[in-house]
Residue frames relative to the residue before (quaternion, step in Angstrom):
aa qw qx qy qz dx dy dz
E 1.0000 0.0000 0.0000 0.0000 0.00 0.00 0.00
Y 0.3692 0.7363 -0.4809 0.3006 3.56 1.11 0.69
D 0.2666 -0.7985 0.5105 0.1752 3.62 1.15 -0.28
L 0.1387 0.8301 -0.5121 0.1717 3.60 0.85 1.20
T 0.2655 -0.7808 0.5552 0.1075 3.54 -1.07 0.93
Y 0.7888 -0.1522 0.1335 0.5804 3.63 0.92 -0.91
L 0.4187 -0.6668 0.5691 0.2369 3.38 -1.51 0.33
T 0.4165 -0.7052 0.4995 0.2825 3.60 -0.87 0.81
G 0.6477 -0.4852 0.3786 0.4491 3.62 -1.24 0.15
I 0.5143 -0.6474 0.4686 0.3111 3.46 -1.22 0.64
Q 0.2361 -0.7626 0.5933 0.1039 3.48 -1.06 0.98
I 0.2900 -0.7184 0.6041 0.1868 3.56 -1.11 0.80
T 0.0701 -0.7959 0.6009 -0.0233 3.62 -0.72 1.12
T 0.0178 -0.7804 0.6246 -0.0254 3.46 -0.82 1.12
Y 0.1473 -0.7677 0.6220 0.0451 3.49 -1.21 0.84
D 0.1790 -0.7861 0.5837 0.0963 3.51 -0.64 1.13
V 0.7468 -0.3485 0.2709 0.4974 3.65 -1.21 0.02
G 0.8165 0.2445 -0.1982 0.4840 3.59 -0.91 1.00
Q 0.6237 0.5414 -0.3557 0.4375 3.60 1.26 -0.28
H 0.0596 0.7676 -0.6360 0.0531 3.55 -1.17 0.62
Y 0.2816 -0.7026 0.6192 0.2090 3.51 -1.42 -0.13
G 0.3791 -0.7851 0.4513 0.1901 3.57 -0.48 1.14
W 0.7299 -0.4071 0.2978 0.4614 3.58 -1.23 0.10
H 0.2324 0.7515 -0.5911 0.1783 3.58 -0.88 0.93
A 0.2434 -0.7037 0.6319 0.2151 3.55 -1.37 0.07
D 0.4381 -0.7256 0.4777 0.2312 3.59 -1.09 0.65
Y 0.5135 0.7034 -0.4045 0.2793 3.53 1.18 -0.50
G 0.7969 0.3166 -0.2409 0.4547 3.55 -1.00 0.81
A 0.6264 0.5415 -0.3639 0.4265 3.64 1.08 -0.48
S 0.3335 0.7189 -0.5551 0.2527 3.58 -0.45 1.14
D 0.4797 -0.6584 0.5073 0.2813 3.58 -1.17 0.66
N 0.6412 0.4853 -0.2768 0.5260 3.53 1.30 -0.60
K 0.3774 -0.7842 0.4631 0.1678 3.57 -0.29 1.30
G 0.7076 0.4624 -0.2791 0.4556 3.54 1.17 -0.56
H 0.7350 0.3516 -0.1991 0.5445 3.58 1.37 0.09
T 0.1431 -0.8000 0.5763 0.0863 3.48 -1.07 0.47
R 0.5655 -0.5873 0.4454 0.3700 3.63 -1.12 0.46
K 0.0750 -0.8320 0.5488 0.0313 3.61 -0.63 0.98
L 0.7822 0.0927 -0.0821 0.6106 3.56 1.15 -0.63
S 0.2104 -0.7733 0.5871 0.1147 3.47 -1.06 0.86
A 0.1350 -0.8058 0.5741 0.0526 3.59 -1.04 0.67
T 0.0061 -0.7800 0.6257 -0.0051 3.64 -1.00 0.77
L 0.0836 -0.7763 0.6242 0.0291 3.48 -1.15 0.79
L 0.3269 -0.7396 0.5509 0.2064 3.63 -0.70 1.00
V 0.2916 -0.7842 0.5331 0.1252 3.57 -0.62 1.20
N 0.7897 0.2980 -0.1679 0.5093 3.67 0.76 -0.87
D 0.6155 -0.5570 0.4172 0.3700 3.50 -1.31 0.46
P 0.5127 -0.6697 0.4307 0.3211 3.61 -0.88 0.73
S 0.5446 0.6219 -0.3670 0.4265 3.54 1.30 -0.19
E 0.6224 0.5751 -0.2999 0.4381 3.49 1.40 -0.35
Y 0.7974 0.1431 -0.0739 0.5815 3.57 1.25 -0.23
E 0.2683 -0.7242 0.6091 0.1801 3.57 -1.27 0.25
G 0.7238 0.2936 -0.3095 0.5424 3.58 -1.17 0.71
G 0.5888 0.6316 -0.3765 0.3356 3.53 -1.13 -0.73
N 0.3396 0.7469 -0.5127 0.2529 3.57 1.12 0.63
L 0.3607 -0.6720 0.6076 0.2214 3.46 -1.25 0.83
E 0.0335 -0.8313 0.5533 -0.0410 3.53 -0.52 1.21
F 0.1789 -0.7526 0.6242 0.1090 3.55 -1.19 0.64
I 0.1591 -0.7635 0.6078 0.1495 3.60 -1.11 0.48
D 0.3051 -0.7360 0.5658 0.2122 3.51 -1.10 0.71
Y 0.7433 -0.4452 0.3053 0.3951 3.54 -1.47 0.08
H 0.6610 0.4724 -0.3012 0.4991 3.64 1.31 -0.10
G 0.5860 -0.5908 0.3797 0.4042 3.62 1.26 0.02
G 0.4981 0.6395 -0.4258 0.4020 3.60 1.23 0.13
T 0.2026 -0.7888 0.5676 0.1207 3.64 -1.00 0.80
F 0.1578 -0.7447 0.6461 0.0550 3.45 -1.30 0.56
S 0.2445 -0.7426 0.6070 0.1425 3.61 -0.94 0.92
A 0.4513 -0.6809 0.5196 0.2505 3.48 -1.04 0.99
P 0.6063 -0.5325 0.4319 0.4028 3.66 -1.06 0.52
K 0.2671 -0.7383 0.5977 0.1623 3.56 -1.10 0.82
T 0.3087 0.7436 -0.5292 0.2678 3.57 0.34 1.17
K 0.4952 -0.6769 0.4764 0.2640 3.56 -0.75 1.15
G 0.8280 0.2282 -0.1799 0.4796 3.52 -0.88 0.90
T 0.5800 0.5794 -0.3925 0.4170 3.66 1.16 -0.02
M 0.2022 -0.7742 0.5814 0.1472 3.61 -0.67 1.01
I 0.2241 -0.7387 0.6314 0.0739 3.49 -1.12 1.02
I 0.0454 -0.7924 0.6082 -0.0106 3.58 -0.68 1.16
F 0.0616 0.8234 -0.5552 0.1000 3.52 -0.76 1.06
D 0.6421 -0.5137 0.4265 0.3767 3.50 -1.31 0.41
S 0.4316 -0.7435 0.4346 0.2684 3.64 -0.58 1.05
R 0.5673 0.5923 -0.3850 0.4232 3.63 1.26 -0.11
I 0.5966 0.5961 -0.3801 0.3797 3.59 1.24 -0.40
P 0.4085 -0.7060 0.5133 0.2669 3.57 -0.80 0.90
H 0.0537 0.7992 -0.5906 0.0982 3.53 -0.97 1.00
R 0.0682 -0.7844 0.6151 0.0423 3.59 -1.29 0.31
V 0.2945 -0.6860 0.6154 0.2529 3.51 -1.42 0.05
T 0.3746 -0.7566 0.4883 0.2212 3.57 -0.56 1.09
P 0.6640 -0.5319 0.3257 0.4125 3.71 -1.01 0.51
V 0.3833 -0.6749 0.5774 0.2536 3.51 -1.01 0.88
T 0.2480 -0.7974 0.5417 0.0961 3.57 -0.92 1.04
K 0.7915 0.0495 -0.0025 0.6092 3.54 1.31 -0.47
G 0.7989 0.2741 -0.1875 0.5014 3.60 -0.93 0.78
K 0.4569 -0.6290 0.5505 0.3042 3.45 -1.31 -0.70
R 0.2177 -0.7480 0.6158 0.1178 3.54 -1.01 0.87
I 0.0594 -0.8056 0.5891 -0.0207 3.52 -0.88 1.03
S 0.0871 0.7981 -0.5909 0.0796 3.60 -0.73 1.02
L 0.3227 -0.6609 0.6294 0.2509 3.53 -1.44 0.19
V 0.0484 -0.7853 0.6170 0.0181 3.53 -1.05 0.84
A 0.0486 0.7771 -0.6270 0.0247 3.51 -1.30 0.63
W 0.2924 -0.7462 0.5801 0.1455 3.58 -1.22 0.37
M 0.2429 -0.7244 0.6288 0.1443 3.52 -1.14 0.75
L 0.1153 -0.8275 0.5495 0.0023 3.57 -0.79 1.07
G 0.0323 0.7698 -0.6369 0.0285 3.38 -1.40 0.50
P 0.7120 -0.3852 0.2991 0.5053 3.60 -1.23 -0.12
K 0.6607 -0.4977 0.3999 0.3948 3.52 -1.27 0.65
L 0.5618 -0.5775 0.4784 0.3493 3.56 -1.23 0.67
R 0.3596 -0.7328 0.5455 0.1901 3.56 -1.19 0.74
């Protein structure tokens, strides 16, 4: 029941040592004013043995956190309203693909 219209282009995201992405939500961010991000997707490109840190984490409304599985080739699709982050990479490089599915604003 997300009423999706299209998928944005796929973005390659790399994190080198010390890089991270703080807590945020993707919902609402769109260049197309008639549409909004509703679902977010990320796919881990490299093997987790190639880097340390760089965990994709989600937070629930009670402050509990959950780390997504670090499995090469696994796509994680989640509601764009869910706060998430990528923790700092401490060794190597983390590479992922990200995309967003958009549709008309929620009613």
